[in-house]
C-alpha positions in Angstrom: 0.0 0.0 0.0 1.5 3.3 -1.2 0.7 6.4 0.8 2.1 8.9 -1.7 1.1 9.3 -5.3 4.4 10.2 -7.0 2.7 11.1 -10.2 0.9 14.0 -8.6 2.4 17.5 -9.2 1.8 19.8 -6.2 1.4 23.5 -6.9 2.8 26.1 -4.7 0.3 28.8 -3.6 2.2 32.1 -3.3 -0.8 34.4 -2.9 -0.5 34.6 0.9 3.3 35.3 0.6 2.6 38.2 -1.8 -0.1 39.6 0.5 2.3 39.6 3.5 5.0 41.2 1.5 2.7 44.0 0.2 1.6 44.7 3.8 5.2 44.9 5.0 6.1 47.2 2.0 3.2 49.5 2.9 4.3 49.7 6.5 7.9 50.4 5.5 6.7 53.2 3.1 4.7 54.9 5.9 7.4 54.6 8.6 10.5 55.4 6.5 10.0 59.2 6.2 9.7 59.5 10.0 13.0 57.8 10.7 15.6 60.4 11.8 19.2 59.5 12.2 21.1 61.6 14.6 24.8 61.4 14.9 26.6 63.5 17.4 29.7 65.1 15.9 32.3 67.1 17.9 33.4 69.8 15.5 36.8 71.5 15.8 37.1 75.2 16.8 37.4 77.5 13.9 40.1 80.1 13.6 37.7 83.0 13.1 36.7 84.3 16.5 35.1 87.5 15.3 31.4 87.5 14.7 30.1 88.7 11.4 28.4 92.0 11.8 25.5 93.3 9.7 26.1 96.6 8.1 23.3 99.1 8.4 21.7 100.0 5.1 21.9 103.5 3.6 18.6 105.2 3.0 18.3 107.9 0.3 15.0 109.7 -0.1 14.1 112.4 -2.6 11.0 114.4 -1.8 8.6 116.2 -4.2 10.7 119.4 -4.1 13.8 117.5 -5.1 15.5 117.6 -1.7 17.8 114.7 -1.2 18.3 113.2 2.3 20.9 110.5 3.0 20.6 109.0 6.4 19.1 112.2 7.8 21.8 114.3 6.1 20.5 116.8 3.6 22.2 117.4 0.2 21.9 119.9 -2.5 20.7 118.3 -5.8 23.0 120.4 -8.0 26.3 119.1 -6.4 24.9 115.8 -5.2 27.3 113.6 -7.2 30.5 115.1 -5.9 29.2 115.7 -2.4 27.8 112.2 -2.0 31.0 110.7 -3.3 33.0 112.6 -0.6 30.4 111.8 2.1 30.4 108.1 1.2 34.2 107.8 1.4 34.2 109.3 4.9 31.0 108.0 6.6 29.6 105.0 4.7 30.8 101.4 4.0 30.7 100.6 0.3 29.5 97.1 1.1 26.3 98.3 2.7 23.0 98.1 0.8 21.4 101.3 -0.5 17.7 101.9 -0.7 16.5 104.9 -2.8 13.0 106.2 -2.1 11.7 108.9 -4.5 8.4 110.7 -4.9 6.2 109.5 -7.8 6.0 113.0 -9.3 9.7 113.4 -9.8 11.4 113.4 -13.1 12.9 110.1 -14.2 16.2 111.7 -14.9 16.5 113.1 -11.4 16.2 109.6 -9.9 18.6 108.1 -12.4 21.2 110.8 -11.6 21.0 109.9 -7.9 21.3 106.2 -8.9 24.4 107.0 -11.0 26.0 108.9 -8.1 25.4 106.0 -5.8 27.0 103.6 -8.3 29.9 105.9 -8.9 30.6 106.1 -5.2 31.2 102.3 -5.3 28.0 100.8 -4.0 27.0 97.6 -5.7 23.8 96.6 -3.8 21.3 99.3 -4.8 17.5 99.0 -4.7 14.6 101.3 -5.6 11.8 101.4 -3.1 8.2 101.0 -4.4 4.7 100.9 -2.8 3.9 97.3 -3.3 
C-alpha cells in the first residue's frame, strides 16, 4: 500500500506570501520618512573668533521738491554727485546696501542721476523702493 502518489504535481500557492510582502512594504513606506538618524559630531574650533556684523543700510530719499536726504543728512541736488562721493568715502561702508525712495511726481532723470551717483561712489547693492 502506497501512501504517496508520486505522479501528482503539487502547486505552490504564493498568494499569501505576496499579501504579506505588500503589507510589509506599505508599513515600510509609511514609517521610512519618519526615521531620523542623529549622529553627534564634535566639531573642531574655527580660527575666526570675530562675529560677522551686519552693516546698516543706507537710506536715500528724494521728496517732491527735489531735496535729497541721505541717512538724515541733507544734500543739494546740483552738487549731489560730488558731495555724495566725498560723504560716502568718509562716513559710509561701500559694502552696505542702498535703498532709494523717490516721490512719484519726480522726473525720471533726477532719480537716475542719484542712482548713477550711488553707483559711482562704489555701492553695488542698490534697490529702488516701491509701494507694493
